[in-house]
RODO-2510 file (C-alpha; in nm, 4 decimals, decimal comma):
residues 261
     n   res          X          Y          Z
     1     m    -0,2403    -5,1367    -4,8053
     2     g    -0,0658    -4,8241    -4,9189
     3     k    -0,3353    -4,6080    -4,7614
     4     g    -0,2924    -4,7855    -4,4326
     5     v     0,0766    -4,7211    -4,4287
     6     k     0,0152    -4,3558    -4,5135
     7     l    -0,2369    -4,3224    -4,2293
     8     n     0,0067    -4,4700    -3,9790
     9     r     0,2692    -4,2250    -4,0897
    10     k     0,0306    -3,9331    -4,0216
    11     k    -0,0401    -4,0697    -3,6751
    12     n     0,3278    -4,1083    -3,6109
    13     r     0,3878    -3,7518    -3,7219
    14     r     0,1230    -3,6291    -3,4793
    15     r     0,2684    -3,8262    -3,1922
    16     t     0,6245    -3,7190    -3,2568
    17     f     0,5621    -3,3544    -3,3500
    18     q     0,8168    -3,1315    -3,1851
    19     s     0,9931    -2,8039    -3,2396
    20     s     1,3155    -2,6616    -3,1087
    21     y     1,3918    -2,3027    -3,0071
    22     s     1,7269    -2,1611    -2,9151
    23     i     1,7290    -1,9365    -2,6053
    24     a     2,0254    -1,7243    -2,5038
    25     a     2,1373    -1,8288    -2,1557
    26     p     2,3733    -1,6466    -1,9191
    27     r     2,7403    -1,6154    -2,0146
    28     g     2,6643    -1,6372    -2,3854
    29     s     2,5629    -2,0064    -2,3912
    30     v     2,2708    -2,1245    -2,6019
    31     r     2,0106    -2,3598    -2,4646
    32     k     1,7597    -2,5525    -2,6774
    33     v     1,4019    -2,5826    -2,5548
    34     h     1,1876    -2,8607    -2,7051
    35     i     0,8119    -2,8096    -2,7387
    36     t     0,6091    -3,1226    -2,8133
    37     y     0,2476    -3,1749    -2,9190
    38     r     0,1747    -3,3576    -2,5940
    39     g     0,3196    -3,0639    -2,4005
    40     i     0,0809    -2,8266    -2,5751
    41     e    -0,2119    -3,0563    -2,4999
    42     r    -0,1208    -3,0755    -2,1330
    43     a    -0,0783    -2,6962    -2,1094
    44     a    -0,4170    -2,6427    -2,2752
    45     k    -0,5843    -2,8576    -2,0081
    46     w    -0,4611    -2,6107    -1,7431
    47     v    -0,4840    -2,2825    -1,9350
    48     v    -0,8530    -2,3078    -2,0176
    49     p    -0,9767    -2,3734    -1,6602
    50     v    -0,7440    -2,1078    -1,5200
    51     a    -0,8652    -1,8531    -1,7755
    52     l    -1,2264    -1,9370    -1,6916
    53     a    -1,1548    -1,9027    -1,3192
    54     i    -0,9879    -1,5637    -1,3696
    55     g    -1,2822    -1,4468    -1,5783
    56     l    -1,5280    -1,5645    -1,3130
    57     i    -1,3342    -1,3850    -1,0374
    58     y    -1,3256    -1,0671    -1,2460
    59     l    -1,7025    -1,0806    -1,2968
    60     v    -1,7640    -1,1396    -0,9247
    61     v    -1,5256    -0,8707    -0,7998
    62     f    -1,6403    -0,6007    -1,0411
    63     s    -2,0064    -0,6910    -1,0465
    64     s    -2,2464    -0,4089    -0,9561
    65     f    -2,3975    -0,6497    -0,7029
    66     f    -2,0878    -0,5964    -0,4818
    67     k    -2,0459    -0,2258    -0,5590
    68     i    -2,0603     0,0078    -0,2556
    69     t    -2,3070     0,2939    -0,2940
    70     r    -2,3732     0,3902     0,0686
    71     a    -2,2528     0,3308     0,4251
    72     d    -2,4134     0,3058     0,7666
    73     i    -2,2285     0,5778     0,9634
    74     r    -2,2788     0,5932     1,3404
    75     g    -2,1492     0,8117     1,6237
    76     t    -2,1374     1,1487     1,4477
    77     h    -2,2575     1,4581     1,6323
    78     r    -2,0853     1,7554     1,4721
    79     l    -1,9730     1,5850     1,1511
    80     v    -2,2023     1,5420     0,8502
    81     t    -2,2395     1,1739     0,7592
    82     a    -2,2182     1,2512     0,3860
    83     d    -1,8772     1,4132     0,4418
    84     v    -1,7540     1,1119     0,6382
    85     y    -1,8704     0,8807     0,3593
    86     f    -1,6917     1,0901     0,0956
    87     m    -1,3670     1,0996     0,2976
    88     s    -1,3766     0,7245     0,3549
    89     g    -1,3062     0,6693    -0,0158
    90     v    -1,5249     0,3569    -0,0439
    91     d    -1,7888     0,4950    -0,2801
    92     g    -1,8146     0,3013    -0,6069
    93     k    -1,5620     0,0356    -0,5023
    94     s    -1,6148    -0,3382    -0,4876
    95     i    -1,6417    -0,4596    -0,1311
    96     f    -1,3628    -0,7075    -0,2096
    97     s    -1,1190    -0,4219    -0,2813
    98     v    -1,1789    -0,2320     0,0453
    99     s    -0,9360    -0,2642     0,3383
   100     p    -1,1064    -0,1665     0,6681
   101     k    -0,7721    -0,0801     0,8295
   102     k    -0,6765     0,1564     0,5469
   103     v    -1,0153     0,3285     0,5588
   104     e    -0,9850     0,3720     0,9372
   105     k    -0,6377     0,5197     0,9025
   106     r    -0,7501     0,7568     0,6250
   107     l    -1,0391     0,8910     0,8328
   108     e    -0,8340     0,9336     1,1505
   109     e    -0,5530     1,1145     0,9681
   110     q    -0,7581     1,3369     0,7352
   111     v    -1,0575     1,4362     0,9511
   112     p    -0,9478     1,6221     1,2701
   113     y    -1,2813     1,5647     1,4441
   114     i    -1,2441     1,1867     1,4154
   115     k    -1,0530     1,0550     1,7142
   116     r    -1,1153     0,6907     1,6308
   117     a    -1,2852     0,5065     1,3434
   118     k    -1,3912     0,1432     1,3135
   119     v    -1,4939    -0,0024     0,9770
   120     k    -1,6886    -0,3264     0,9289
   121     l    -1,7822    -0,4959     0,5994
   122     a    -2,0539    -0,7456     0,5129
   123     l    -2,1585    -0,9091     0,1865
   124     p    -2,2768    -0,8194    -0,0640
   125     n    -2,1952    -0,4460    -0,0293
   126     k    -2,2640    -0,3329     0,3275
   127     v    -2,0267    -0,0918     0,5045
   128     i    -2,0584     0,0182     0,8692
   129     i    -1,8409     0,3052     0,9963
   130     l    -1,8329     0,3692     1,3721
   131     i    -1,7022     0,7140     1,4671
   132     q    -1,5721     0,8544     1,7963
   133     e    -1,5514     1,2331     1,7700
   134     r    -1,3141     1,4665     1,9521
   135     e    -1,4766     1,7173     2,1860
   136     p    -1,3543     2,0795     2,2088
   137     i    -1,2441     2,2090     2,5504
   138     v    -1,0659     2,5329     2,4491
   139     e    -1,1549     2,8202     2,2208
   140     w    -0,8273     2,9346     2,0655
   141     d    -0,8165     3,3010     1,9634
   142     n    -0,5226     3,2988     1,7187
   143     p    -0,3872     3,5335     1,4438
   144     r    -0,6029     3,3841     1,1669
   145     k    -0,9474     3,2976     1,3010
   146     p    -1,0955     3,1466     1,6177
   147     m    -1,0724     2,7692     1,6371
   148     w    -1,1531     2,5004     1,8894
   149     v    -0,8994     2,2692     2,0493
   150     s    -0,9517     1,9187     2,1929
   151     a    -0,7845     1,7706     2,5019
   152     d    -0,5034     1,6167     2,2916
   153     g    -0,4220     1,9517     2,1254
   154     t    -0,5946     1,8853     1,7930
   155     v    -0,7209     2,2045     1,6294
   156     l    -1,0864     2,1829     1,5235
   157     a    -1,3087     2,3983     1,3076
   158     i    -1,5954     2,5641     1,4942
   159     v    -1,9059     2,3568     1,4211
   160     g    -2,2294     2,4240     1,6028
   161     d    -2,2283     2,5291     1,9681
   162     a    -2,0092     2,4342     2,2642
   163     f    -2,0438     2,5384     2,6260
   164     n    -1,8099     2,5898     2,9218
   165     l    -1,5015     2,6158     2,7017
   166     m    -1,1775     2,7647     2,8314
   167     h    -1,0541     3,0605     2,6289
   168     l    -0,6931     3,1055     2,5136
   169     y    -0,5949     3,4455     2,3741
   170     d    -0,2900     3,3802     2,1552
   171     q    -0,2552     3,6554     1,8957
   172     d     0,1049     3,5587     1,8098
   173     g     0,0238     3,1913     1,7539
   174     r     0,2759     3,0808     2,0192
   175     a     0,0755     2,7791     2,1287
   176     v     0,0888     2,5897     1,7994
   177     e     0,3644     2,3353     1,7317
   178     k     0,5222     2,2190     1,4040
   179     d     0,2653     1,9414     1,3641
   180     g    -0,0156     2,1989     1,3699
   181     k    -0,1385     2,0997     1,7139
   182     i    -0,1485     2,3006     2,0347
   183     a     0,1225     2,1969     2,2826
   184     k    -0,0315     1,9475     2,5259
   185     e     0,1484     2,1066     2,8212
   186     y    -0,0498     2,4265     2,7688
   187     i    -0,3755     2,2317     2,7609
   188     k    -0,2852     2,0396     3,0782
   189     g    -0,1731     2,3543     3,2596
   190     m    -0,4933     2,5364     3,1695
   191     q    -0,6976     2,2394     3,2852
   192     i    -0,5228     2,2375     3,6255
   193     l    -0,5862     2,6078     3,6813
   194     h    -0,9439     2,5741     3,5598
   195     d    -1,0162     2,2845     3,7967
   196     r    -0,8451     2,4408     4,1012
   197     l    -0,9250     2,8101     4,0605
   198     q    -1,2198     2,8056     3,8165
   199     v    -1,0147     3,0231     3,5783
   200     s    -1,1446     3,0111     3,2212
   201     d    -0,9547     3,2945     3,0476
   202     f    -0,5868     3,2573     2,9586
   203     t    -0,3359     3,4640     2,7634
   204     l    -0,0240     3,3408     2,5904
   205     g     0,2290     3,6202     2,5392
   206     r     0,5908     3,7210     2,6016
   207     k     0,5727     3,5948     2,9604
   208     g     0,4241     3,2646     2,8574
   209     l     0,0907     3,1523     2,9942
   210     e    -0,0770     3,4256     3,1971
   211     i    -0,3902     3,4468     3,4114
   212     h    -0,5718     3,6954     3,6262
   213     d    -0,5950     3,5103     3,9572
   214     p    -0,9403     3,5326     4,1242
   215     a    -0,7567     3,6666     4,4320
   216     g    -0,6813     3,9847     4,2387
   217     w    -0,3283     3,9604     4,0977
   218     e    -0,1648     3,8678     3,7666
   219     a     0,0329     3,5422     3,7407
   220     y     0,2898     3,4452     3,4764
   221     f     0,3924     3,0825     3,4200
   222     g     0,6311     3,0890     3,1220
   223     g     0,6537     2,8469     2,8310
   224     e     0,5430     2,4877     2,7904
   225     r     0,8553     2,3139     2,9254
   226     g     0,7944     2,2288     3,2919
   227     l     0,4753     2,4360     3,2906
   228     c     0,2582     2,1987     3,4956
   229     s     0,5259     2,1632     3,7660
   230     r     0,5474     2,5416     3,8054
   231     i     0,1690     2,5713     3,8195
   232     n     0,1469     2,3080     4,0945
   233     e     0,4166     2,4894     4,2951
   234     y     0,2275     2,8157     4,2490
   235     l    -0,0897     2,6567     4,3825
   236     r     0,0978     2,5181     4,6819
   237     l     0,2270     2,8639     4,7801
   238     r    -0,0884     3,0528     4,6919
   239     d    -0,2689     2,9815     5,0191
   240     k     0,0111     3,1526     5,2146
   241     w    -0,0131     3,4668     4,9999
   242     l    -0,3862     3,4847     5,0558
   243     i    -0,3334     3,5024     5,4334
   244     g    -0,0376     3,7400     5,4445
   245     v     0,1410     3,9051     5,1521
   246     h    -0,1345     3,9437     4,8888
   247     p     0,0939     4,0409     4,5945
   248     k     0,0153     4,2562     4,2912
   249     y     0,1689     4,0002     4,0569
   250     v     0,3418     3,6605     4,0777
   251     d     0,6191     3,5526     3,8406
   252     a     0,6274     3,1732     3,8247
   253     r     0,8306     3,1449     3,5054
   254     y     1,1377     3,0041     3,6812
   255     d     1,2217     2,7491     3,9485
   256     n     1,2190     3,0203     4,2164
   257     i     0,8811     3,1892     4,2212
   258     y     0,8779     3,5517     4,3280
   259     f     0,6123     3,8194     4,3587
   260     g     0,5810     4,1980     4,3552
   261     r     0,3717     4,4249     4,5766
***
């Protein structure tokens, strides 16, 4: 009988086990938090499965089965695929940790030749990178070393061969802007003159953009602001000069174009 009573007391102690902790609350008040045996049991039922789930996720995410070791790179002509893969920053990463948008942005911002990049992922560790390269249209002879320039003004390293490029002689580096690109207005103006007069050689100096007109005279067009408008006005008047005046030079740097004989 005495043993039975003692056993019941142990059970009661287990059921009623609790502990109190004092926690400092805002404004100096003290709040008591009660922790019971049943509370610990209930928490354990959730902690163990959650811990197992976290461990499983960790094993899946960082498993070598999902580790990226190569990429299928398409659309490159001048670029080396190994360089594109290195610059993408995906090597050795789990496919679950790669953001296609971030990789695309990194490639477009850090590799001048890449005009547009598209990244696709597929399980377990497949990466496809589609590249659209910029094409050079101008050879830029600048103070440092010759470079190529694309239609949007991006400066490109000379890689391989390119044909039928326009040539810009710019020994003072006047064409380049603060962002490191060539002013688009110069590119557009050169393209207009190239298409209309088949001029391929240009100089950028104290009088702005200059050409030797196929008709036999020098023409000066000034700086980038309003350049294309002045070039179009020059072309409109040029036919009249061919018939009559035939100047030695034409100064088209200002709103009123004038010429010298």
